[in-house]
C-alpha positions as CSV (number, residue, x, y, z in Angstrom):
1,X,0.0,0.0,0.0
2,X,2.9,2.3,0.6
3,X,3.9,2.1,-3.0
4,X,0.3,3.0,-4.0
5,X,0.3,6.1,-1.7
6,X,3.6,7.2,-3.3
7,X,2.2,6.9,-6.8
8,X,-0.8,8.9,-5.8
9,X,1.3,11.6,-4.3
10,X,3.5,11.8,-7.4
11,X,0.5,12.0,-9.7
12,X,-1.0,14.7,-7.5
13,X,2.3,16.8,-7.5
14,X,2.5,16.3,-11.3
15,X,-1.0,17.5,-11.7
16,X,-0.3,20.7,-9.7
17,X,2.8,21.4,-11.6
18,X,1.0,20.8,-14.9
19,X,-1.8,23.1,-13.8
20,X,0.7,25.8,-12.8
21,X,2.6,25.4,-16.1
22,X,-0.7,25.9,-18.1
23,X,-1.7,28.9,-16.1
24,X,-1.7,31.9,-18.5
25,X,0.8,34.6,-17.8
26,X,-0.6,37.8,-16.3
27,X,-1.2,40.5,-18.9
28,X,0.8,43.6,-18.8
29,X,-0.9,46.6,-17.3
30,X,-2.9,48.5,-19.9
31,X,-1.8,52.1,-20.5
32,X,-3.3,54.5,-17.9
33,X,-2.7,57.7,-20.0
34,X,-2.7,58.8,-23.6
35,X,-2.0,62.0,-25.6
36,X,-4.6,63.7,-27.7
37,X,-5.4,66.9,-29.6
38,X,-8.7,68.3,-28.5
39,X,-10.8,71.1,-30.0
40,X,-10.7,74.3,-28.0
41,X,-12.1,76.9,-30.5
42,X,-12.7,80.6,-30.0
43,X,-16.4,81.4,-30.4
44,X,-16.0,83.9,-33.3
45,X,-15.2,83.4,-37.0
46,X,-11.8,85.2,-36.8
47,X,-8.5,84.0,-38.1
48,X,-6.1,83.3,-35.3
49,X,-2.5,84.0,-36.5
50,X,0.0,83.6,-33.7
51,X,0.2,82.3,-30.2
52,X,2.5,82.8,-27.2
53,X,2.2,80.9,-23.9
54,X,3.5,82.0,-20.5
55,X,2.7,78.7,-18.8
56,X,1.2,75.2,-19.5
57,X,-2.4,76.5,-19.5
58,X,-1.9,80.3,-20.0
59,X,-1.6,81.5,-23.6
60,X,-2.3,84.6,-25.6
61,X,-3.4,84.5,-29.2
62,X,-3.3,87.3,-31.8
63,X,-5.6,87.3,-34.8
64,X,-7.6,89.2,-37.4
65,X,-9.8,92.2,-36.8
66,X,-7.4,93.5,-34.2
67,X,-8.1,90.5,-31.9
68,X,-6.1,89.4,-28.9
69,X,-7.5,86.7,-26.7
70,X,-6.3,84.8,-23.6
71,X,-6.8,81.5,-22.0
72,X,-5.8,80.6,-18.4
73,X,-7.4,77.2,-18.4
74,X,-5.7,75.5,-21.3
75,X,-8.2,76.5,-23.9
76,X,-11.4,75.6,-22.1
77,X,-12.4,79.2,-22.2
78,X,-11.1,82.4,-24.0
79,X,-11.2,86.0,-22.8
80,X,-11.2,88.7,-25.4
81,X,-8.9,91.6,-24.6
82,X,-8.9,93.4,-28.0
83,X,-11.1,93.1,-31.1
84,X,-13.2,90.0,-31.3
85,X,-15.7,91.5,-33.8
86,X,-15.9,89.5,-37.1
87,X,-17.2,92.6,-38.8
88,X,-14.6,94.9,-37.3
89,X,-12.3,97.1,-39.4
90,X,-9.3,97.0,-37.1
91,X,-5.9,96.0,-38.4
92,X,-5.1,92.3,-38.3
93,X,-2.4,91.2,-35.9
94,X,0.5,89.2,-37.4
95,X,2.8,88.5,-34.4
96,X,2.5,88.2,-30.6
97,X,5.4,87.8,-28.1
98,X,5.3,87.4,-24.3
99,X,8.4,87.8,-22.1
100,X,6.6,86.7,-19.0
101,X,3.1,86.7,-17.5
102,X,2.9,90.5,-17.2
103,X,4.8,91.8,-20.3
104,X,3.6,91.2,-23.8
105,X,3.7,92.8,-27.2
106,X,1.9,92.4,-30.6
107,X,2.5,93.8,-34.0
108,X,-0.2,94.3,-36.7
109,X,0.2,93.5,-40.4
110,X,0.7,97.3,-41.0
111,X,3.4,97.3,-38.3
112,X,1.8,99.0,-35.4
113,X,3.3,97.8,-32.1
114,X,1.1,97.5,-29.0
115,X,2.2,96.4,-25.6
116,X,0.6,94.9,-22.5
117,X,1.8,95.6,-18.9
118,X,-0.2,94.0,-16.0
119,X,-3.2,93.2,-18.2
120,X,-3.6,96.6,-19.9
121,X,-2.9,97.1,-23.6
122,X,-1.7,100.3,-25.2
123,X,-0.4,101.6,-28.6
124,X,3.4,102.0,-28.5
125,X,4.9,102.8,-31.9
126,X,4.9,102.4,-35.7
127,X,7.8,100.4,-37.1
128,X,9.1,100.0,-40.7
129,X,6.6,98.4,-43.1
130,X,8.7,95.2,-43.5
131,X,9.3,94.6,-39.8
132,X,9.2,91.1,-38.4
133,X,10.5,88.8,-35.7
134,X,9.4,91.0,-32.7
135,X,11.4,89.8,-29.7
136,X,12.2,91.1,-26.2
137,X,14.9,90.1,-23.8
138,X,13.8,92.4,-20.9
139,X,10.7,94.5,-20.2
140,X,12.4,97.6,-21.7
141,X,14.8,96.0,-24.2
142,X,13.6,94.5,-27.5
143,X,14.7,93.7,-31.1
144,X,13.0,93.5,-34.5
145,X,14.2,93.2,-38.0
146,X,13.3,95.2,-41.1
147,X,14.3,95.5,-44.8
148,X,12.3,98.5,-45.8
149,X,15.1,99.9,-48.1
150,X,16.7,96.7,-49.4
151,X,15.9,93.4,-51.1
152,X,19.1,91.7,-50.0
153,X,19.8,92.6,-46.4
154,X,18.1,93.4,-43.0
155,X,18.6,96.0,-40.4
156,X,18.0,95.3,-36.8
157,X,16.1,97.8,-34.7
158,X,16.5,98.0,-30.9
159,X,14.3,99.6,-28.2
160,X,15.4,100.5,-24.7
161,X,12.0,101.9,-23.6
162,X,9.7,98.9,-24.0
163,X,8.9,99.5,-27.7
164,X,8.0,103.2,-27.6
165,X,11.0,104.1,-29.8
166,X,13.4,102.1,-31.9
167,X,16.9,102.8,-33.1
168,X,18.1,101.2,-36.3
169,X,21.5,99.5,-36.5
170,X,23.9,98.6,-39.4
171,X,22.7,96.1,-42.0
172,X,23.3,92.4,-41.4
173,X,25.9,90.7,-43.6
174,X,27.9,87.4,-43.6
175,X,31.2,86.5,-45.1
176,X,31.3,83.2,-46.9
177,X,32.5,81.3,-49.9
178,X,30.3,80.6,-53.0
179,X,31.7,78.5,-55.9
180,X,35.1,78.7,-54.3
181,X,35.0,82.5,-54.4
182,X,34.8,84.8,-51.4
183,X,31.4,86.5,-51.0
184,X,29.9,89.1,-48.7
185,X,26.2,88.4,-48.6
186,X,23.4,90.3,-46.9
187,X,21.2,88.4,-44.5
188,X,17.4,88.7,-44.6
189,X,16.3,87.9,-41.0
190,X,13.2,85.8,-40.6
191,X,13.2,84.8,-37.0
192,X,14.9,85.7,-33.7
193,X,14.9,83.7,-30.4
194,X,16.6,84.2,-27.1
195,X,17.0,81.3,-24.7
196,X,18.3,83.6,-21.9
197,X,18.5,87.3,-21.3
198,X,21.9,87.4,-23.1
199,X,22.1,84.4,-25.5
200,X,20.0,84.5,-28.6
201,X,19.9,83.2,-32.2
202,X,18.7,84.6,-35.6
203,X,17.7,82.6,-38.7
204,X,18.0,84.3,-42.1
205,X,18.4,83.9,-45.8
206,X,21.6,85.0,-47.6
207,X,20.6,85.8,-51.2
208,X,23.1,84.4,-53.7
209,X,21.1,85.2,-56.9
210,X,17.4,85.6,-57.8
211,X,15.5,82.7,-56.2
212,X,18.4,81.1,-54.3
213,X,19.3,81.8,-50.7
214,X,21.8,80.1,-48.4
215,X,20.5,79.5,-44.9
216,X,22.2,82.0,-42.6
217,X,22.5,81.6,-38.8
218,X,23.6,84.1,-36.2
219,X,24.4,84.0,-32.5
220,X,24.6,86.7,-29.8
221,X,26.0,86.5,-26.3
222,X,25.3,90.1,-25.3
223,X,21.5,90.5,-25.5
224,X,21.7,91.2,-29.2
225,X,24.2,94.1,-29.1
226,X,26.5,92.1,-31.4
227,X,26.1,89.0,-33.6
228,X,28.4,86.4,-35.1
229,X,27.0,85.4,-38.5
230,X,27.5,82.2,-40.5
231,X,25.9,80.2,-43.3
232,X,24.7,76.6,-43.1
233,X,26.7,74.7,-45.7
234,X,25.0,73.1,-48.8
235,X,21.7,74.9,-48.3
236,X,19.6,76.6,-51.0
237,X,16.8,78.0,-48.9
238,X,16.4,80.5,-46.1
239,X,15.6,79.8,-42.5
240,X,11.9,80.3,-41.9
241,X,11.6,79.0,-38.3
242,X,14.0,78.3,-35.5
243,X,13.4,76.6,-32.1
244,X,16.1,76.3,-29.5
245,X,15.6,74.9,-26.0
246,X,19.1,75.4,-24.6
247,X,22.2,77.5,-25.5
248,X,23.4,74.6,-27.7
249,X,20.4,72.5,-28.8
250,X,17.9,73.5,-31.4
251,X,16.5,73.1,-34.9
252,X,15.9,75.3,-37.9
253,X,13.2,74.8,-40.5
254,X,14.1,76.0,-44.1
255,X,11.7,77.5,-46.6
256,X,12.1,74.4,-48.7
257,X,10.8,72.2,-45.9
258,X,14.2,70.8,-44.7
259,X,14.7,70.5,-40.9
260,X,18.2,70.6,-39.5
261,X,19.3,70.1,-35.9
262,X,22.4,71.2,-34.0
263,X,23.8,70.2,-30.6
264,X,26.6,72.8,-30.6
265,X,24.9,76.1,-31.1
266,X,25.1,76.0,-34.9
267,X,28.8,74.9,-35.1
268,X,27.5,71.9,-37.1
269,X,24.2,70.9,-38.6
270,X,22.6,67.6,-39.6
271,X,19.4,66.9,-41.5
272,X,16.4,65.4,-39.7
273,X,15.1,62.0,-40.9
274,X,11.5,62.0,-42.2
275,X,10.8,65.6,-41.5
276,X,7.2,66.7,-41.7
277,X,5.9,67.6,-45.2
278,X,6.3,71.1,-46.5
279,X,4.7,73.5,-45.4
280,X,4.5,72.9,-41.7
281,X,4.4,75.0,-38.6
282,X,6.7,73.8,-35.7
283,X,7.0,74.1,-32.0
284,X,9.3,72.6,-29.3
285,X,8.3,71.5,-25.9
286,X,11.6,72.0,-24.0
287,X,13.2,69.8,-26.6
288,X,11.5,66.7,-25.2
289,X,8.9,66.9,-28.0
290,X,9.1,68.7,-31.3
291,X,5.9,68.9,-33.4
292,X,5.4,70.1,-37.0
293,X,1.8,70.4,-38.1
294,X,1.1,70.8,-41.8
295,X,-0.4,74.1,-42.8
296,X,-3.4,72.4,-44.4
297,X,-4.0,70.4,-41.2
298,X,-3.7,67.0,-42.8
299,X,-0.9,65.6,-40.7
300,X,1.6,66.2,-37.9
301,X,5.2,65.0,-37.4
302,X,6.6,64.2,-33.9
303,X,10.2,64.0,-32.7
304,X,11.2,62.8,-29.3
305,X,15.0,62.9,-29.9
306,X,15.8,66.5,-30.4
307,X,14.8,66.6,-34.1
308,X,17.1,63.7,-35.2
309,X,14.0,62.0,-36.7
310,X,10.3,62.4,-37.0
311,X,7.3,60.1,-37.3
312,X,4.0,61.4,-38.8
313,X,0.3,60.8,-38.1
314,X,-2.9,62.0,-39.8
315,X,-4.6,65.0,-38.3
316,X,-7.5,66.1,-40.7
317,X,-8.1,69.4,-39.1
318,X,-11.1,71.4,-40.3
319,X,-9.2,74.6,-41.2
320,X,-5.8,76.0,-42.2
321,X,-3.2,76.1,-39.4
322,X,-1.3,79.4,-38.7
323,X,0.8,78.7,-35.6
324,X,1.8,76.0,-33.1
325,X,3.1,76.4,-29.5
326,X,4.3,73.9,-26.9
327,X,5.1,75.5,-23.5
328,X,6.3,72.1,-22.3
329,X,6.4,68.5,-23.3
330,X,2.8,67.7,-22.3
331,X,1.0,70.8,-23.2
332,X,0.6,72.2,-26.8
333,X,-1.6,74.4,-28.8
334,X,-2.3,75.2,-32.5
335,X,-4.5,78.0,-33.9
336,X,-5.8,78.9,-37.4
337,X,-8.6,80.0,-39.5
338,X,-12.2,80.5,-38.4
339,X,-11.3,80.7,-34.7
340,X,-9.8,77.2,-34.8
341,X,-7.8,76.1,-31.8
342,X,-6.7,72.7,-30.6
343,X,-4.9,71.7,-27.4
344,X,-2.5,68.8,-27.0
345,X,-2.5,67.2,-23.5
346,X,-2.1,64.0,-21.6
347,X,-5.4,62.5,-20.4
348,X,-6.6,59.2,-18.7
349,X,-6.7,56.3,-21.1
350,X,-10.5,56.1,-20.9
351,X,-11.1,59.8,-21.6
352,X,-13.1,60.7,-24.7
353,X,-14.3,63.9,-26.2
354,X,-15.9,65.0,-29.4
355,X,-13.4,65.6,-32.2
356,X,-10.3,64.5,-30.3
357,X,-7.4,63.2,-32.3
358,X,-4.9,60.6,-31.0
359,X,-1.3,61.6,-30.7
360,X,2.0,60.2,-29.4
361,X,3.7,61.4,-26.2
362,X,7.2,61.7,-24.9
363,X,8.2,59.1,-22.4
364,X,7.2,60.1,-18.9
């Protein structure tokens, strides 16, 4: 009988082991969060042209009919500060820039500069008719570019009184080599960005002949008082956009659609792999996410490695896109025609809302 009991015990143990072996492995935890684009429109049929954010959920938007609006809740609601009348006759705003939560500036398409201090907007000055790239490094100190008397070079204008008056400097130029010959080329500034009160960058086009520009890049270490200019080798298009997130790391977007990245403040440049289709509007969320949304709203490209490469997804937005902004890696905004605004954010996996669009997110 002893042998019988042993056999029973062996069979029992084998059965348990077999049962344990056949037990299915536990499934990995399902994602708890996801990234989406979600409609957050302004309630008037007004084209929204530019956006500047001072925090993850606080943004200012400039637009047509002299309109400036603000959100403090991530686009859930919008407060109208100026304009807002679809039948209005006010000048359209083209650019908006905010230094911090209490100091902001905007420029109309006819180049009237207005400023905001502690919530109150006022007219400040009239600038040259070709002015662009309105930028401030301190509440009283600002820079903008213009080419009102030249088709091949830009002058920088500086203000030391918050934008009330501007002083024009010498024209921008860069020394380079073209076809093995020395050339002194003008630089047509398109964009200016400062990453600190003293360190800033400019993106330009250096005209070689009719229809061909080399991409030009400039750096300042003294709040824009002086600049070191260079050209980006083997380029045939100007710089249209520039997004830096440190004193060394950033990207430039060329007018032909190419995206180039640098990790040494423009000392060397490399081309991005699978850059978003031309023409796209770009933004960087502290370098942890870079997004390029096509102007027609059909798709968006995402990079999570500093612009080295992108992957694209369909968007199918209902109107043309005019500007994109990412104040950090988990909050983003785009604006465009007909009061269109969308917000990018991270939400619980089970969250749903009408019109939301799935998107990728940076690793958390």
